[in-house]
N, C-alpha and C positions, 0 to 999 in steps of 0.2 A: 725518896726521892725529891728533887726540886722542881721548881716550879717549871721549868722551861723543859724538864724531862718528860711533863704530863702530856696527853694525847688530847687533840682537838676536843673539846665535847665531853671531857670530864669531868667528873664531880668528885671533888677532892676536900678534903678537912687540913687545915693550916694544922702542924705538928709542932713548927719551930720557926722563928725569926732571929737570924744571924746579924743584923743591922745594927749601927750604931745608936744608940738610945734616942737620941733627936729623930731618927730617921724610924725606929720603929714606934715612936710614941706617933708620929704624924700617921705611919698605916694605922696604929690602934684607931685613930679621931676617927681615920676614914672605914671602921670595922671591919679591918683586915688583921684580926688577932689569933692568939691560939684558938683552937677549937670551930673557929669560922668556916663555913660551907661556902665554896666558892664553885663557881663554872666557868672552863676554860673556851672563850667563847672566839677567840682568833689567836691565831700565832703571828708574831711581826718580827721584823728584821732583828737580825744578832739575838735571837733569843729571847726577845721581847714576848709577853704576854698580854692579850687582853682579858680581865676576869670578870665575871657577875658575881656580884656580893651583896645581899639584901634588896635587892634591884635596880642597883648602880653596876655601872660599868668603869672600869677604870684601866688605864693602861700601863702598863712597869714595863721599863727597860730590862735589857738581858742580864746587866751586873744587880737590879735590887732584886729580881726575879729569881734571881742563882742563890740568893740568899733566904729566900722561904723554903721550909722544908713542908711537904705536904703528903698525903697519904690519900688512896682510891677509899669513895665511900661505898662501902658494899649495899646496896637495898635489900630489904629485909622481903622475903616471899610471902 
């Protein structure tokens, strides 16, 4: 699933970043990289998302968000 397909409040793990190298590098600097746990805090227009990562919040436009693959994190009981 991609980031725009994720529901509000979901806890997610980043499983893929299909962006050009320079853009992927910038996301990596911000802490958005493979294996990162993120929370969707807000849905924005045109597929954009606001996500929380390690205490920071980032707004991503719909085009960028559509190229970030994620999976739901299942909490252990």
